[in-house]
N, C-alpha and C positions, 0 to 999 in steps of 0.2 A: 421551505427550507426543509429539508429531511431531517429526521432524529439522529443526536449524534450515537455513535457505536457506544456500549458501557466500558470499551477499552478506550476511549477518542483520549481523556486526559493523560491515561497512562501511557499511551504509546507519545503522544506531545511531551510529555516529560522524558522518557527515553530517549525521543529524538533530541532533545535539548543537552541531555548528558552526553549525548554523543557529539556534540559540537555542532548541531544543526541550528537554524536561527526558522523559527515558525513564521513564514509569511502570511500564511492563507489558512481560515477555521472557519469555514469550510474554504477551499478552492473551488472559485463560480470559473465555470467554462459555457461559453456560448457557440454553438454552431448553428448558423442557419435560424428559425424560429427557436430552436430546444434550447434549455439551460441544464446543466449537468453541476452536481456539487460531489465533489472527491474528498473526502475526508479531511485531509491535510494537505498544504503544499510548504515546502523547506527550502532553504537555499544553506549552502556552507560554501566558504572559500577554501579555493583550492589555491594553496601558498606558491607551489611551484609554477603555476601556472597564470598565478591572480586574476583568477575570473572565476567565479561562481558556477557552482553545480547546482543545477535545482531538479528537484524531485516532487512528485504526487505522491500522495500514501491513501489508498483505500485500505481501511481497518476493519476485519471481519471476525467476529467474535465465536462463530458457529453454534450458537445455544438454540438453534431452530429445530424443528420437528426430526430431523435424520441431517446426520454428516453430510450425506450426497445431495440433497436440498440445496444445503448452506454453500456445497461447492458448487453446485450449478449456478445457483443465483450469483457467487463470488466472481466466477469463471467470466459470466455474462458480463458482470460490470466491469471485469478488467480489460475485457477484448473492446467492449464501447470505449469506455474512458481512453484506453490506449490509441484507439483510431483516431478520436477526435482530438486527444493533445497530440498526435502526429500532424495534425492542420493547423490548430491554433498556437499551441506552443510546442513546437517540434524541437527545442532544447532542454525542455525538462521529461526526464524518466518517471514512469511509473511503478509504484512498487503496492503489492499486497502484503498487510501488515496482519499477522498471525503469532497467536501465543505458541511459544514453545513445545507445551503438549498437544496444541492442536496440529503442530507440524509434523512431529512425532507420530502423532495417529494417522494423519492422512496424507502426507507429502513425502512418508518414508516409507509408504507402502508401495503398492504396483500400479494405480492409479495415480498418485500424485507424482511418482517417477516420471510415468508417462508423459504427464503435463508439464513437468519441470525440463524435459528433452525435446518434446514435439512443439511447445507452444513458446517455450522462450520465455515462461513466468521467471517475472522479478520478485523475490520475495524477501519481506524483513521479519527476521523472526525476534519476538520479545519475550522477556520473563516478567510476567504481570506482577508477581512479587516485588520483585527489586527495581520495577520501572527502569531495566534498561534491554538495550539493544542485544542479541545473543549472537546474531550473526544477518548476513546479507548473501544473498544468494542472486548472482546477477545473469 
């Protein structure tokens, strides 16, 4: 099993504050002989529909050698997990969770905007100090 991201507990607390129930820590997926571990699985009851909304959250701290290396790795994991989820749990949406300062530094510049527009990247932005979800980008 992979090591937890440094923001694992922070994001978990932020999701709980936002009304989510953590169902998996980590969310285990299997496709063929391969096993994958997405950082968190969560669900939220949608009262109007009386149904659960399910998400998978891959948390990225962006503390590696360079932001671009971290972005490349995050995007690769996101694409891999998104494709596996489409087959094994098609009702679960995948989100990339990043701290608000990382979102501002990477996703508000040209390369980040390109990825948000062209790749349909779903992002959960959190504040590490307050342990709160700042914004959902779908």
